[in-house]
C-alpha positions, 0 to 999 in steps of 0.5 A: 241028478237034480232039478231046479225050480224058479218061483217068481225070481226077481233081481233089482239093481237099485230101482232098476228091475233086471229080472221080473218074476222068472218062473220055470222048472228045469227037470233033472237032465234037461238043458235050458238055454237062456237067450236074449239081447244084452241086458235082457237078464240072462246072466243075472238069473245065473248069478242069482242062483249061486247067490252072487247077487241078491234076489227075491223069489225062490230058487229050489233044488230038488224041492229045497230052497238054495238059501237054506244050504251052506256055501259049501253045499251050494258049490257041491250042487251047482257049478258055475262058469261065469263070463269074467272069472278071477284067474290068478296069473301065477297059478298053473292050469292044474291048480286052477282046475283043482279048485273045482274039488274045493267043496269036498276038501275039509278046511284044513284038508288036502286034495285026495288022489281021487281029486287029482285024478278027476282033474287030470281026466277032465283036462285030458278030455278037454285037450288041456293036459299040455297046459296043466303046468303052465301059468295062467298068465301065459295062456290065451283067452280061449285057453283060460276059458276052457280051463274055467269050464274044466274047473266047473266040470271037476266039481261033479255038481249035478247042476251046471250053469254056463254064462257065455261059455264059448265066447272066446273059443274058436269053432272047434273048441266051442263044439268040443266043450259043448259036446263034453257037457252034452255027453256028461248030461247024457251019461250022468243026468247033468242038468244044464242052464246056459246063457248064450249069444250064439243062437244056432249053438243055443238051439243045437244043444238046448232042449228048451229056450227061454227068450228074455227081453228087458228082464221078462220071458217073452217066448219059451219052448223048444228051439223051433218054436222060439227061433223064428225070424219074426220073433228074433226081429221083434226082440233083437231088432235084426233081420235073419233067416232061420233055416232047418237042416234035415237032421232038425238043426236050426241055423240062424243066419244074419241078413244084410240090408240091401244096398242102394 
């Protein structure tokens, strides 16, 4: 179980600032959802955490700066599901998911029986066992995306970063993947930060939401505080109806303009 803290995190690409002074603390076992239009800075925050892009400010895990940790230690602490991962077409599904165990294997070491059993269990829980021996190049986009999630979960890192993890999945596999993450969070105190375009799913699974616009947080809080029609209209430029179900689920429904 681990917490993650952001202190004035700033990301620039050249002279353009894409994240400006992001400050927040995600408690151990909490799920923070990052939402906002394209280019708002959601993915840049996640990429800055794992060091894929340079940033200013601080990212601390359990009070210790991520910059003080080795690459292998970072990988053991934070598992990252990117939008467009590199997936060699000649690698099998099992071999790819097994890469999630790399932080625990020595430089000249080999995966243990436990490592392989862990991967097999994750593949089974995501209904991916049938793809274990199939080459990635022969799988659909949705099947590959589920394997990316499997690889991250096989890491057993206490912090999980999800960058649009369900964009290529049908509605059934969307729920299946997110429910597995939710169960792991409940059972093991997994801390989750996700960037998602689907506002209904973001509100359904996240404890808190941070709405970003032009690199700055413009609204934050529990889903019912952030997912308001007037707020979404202002920062997304859309007309929506926000409906609350009896069980507390918030549904964001796009509205069409009236035809003349």
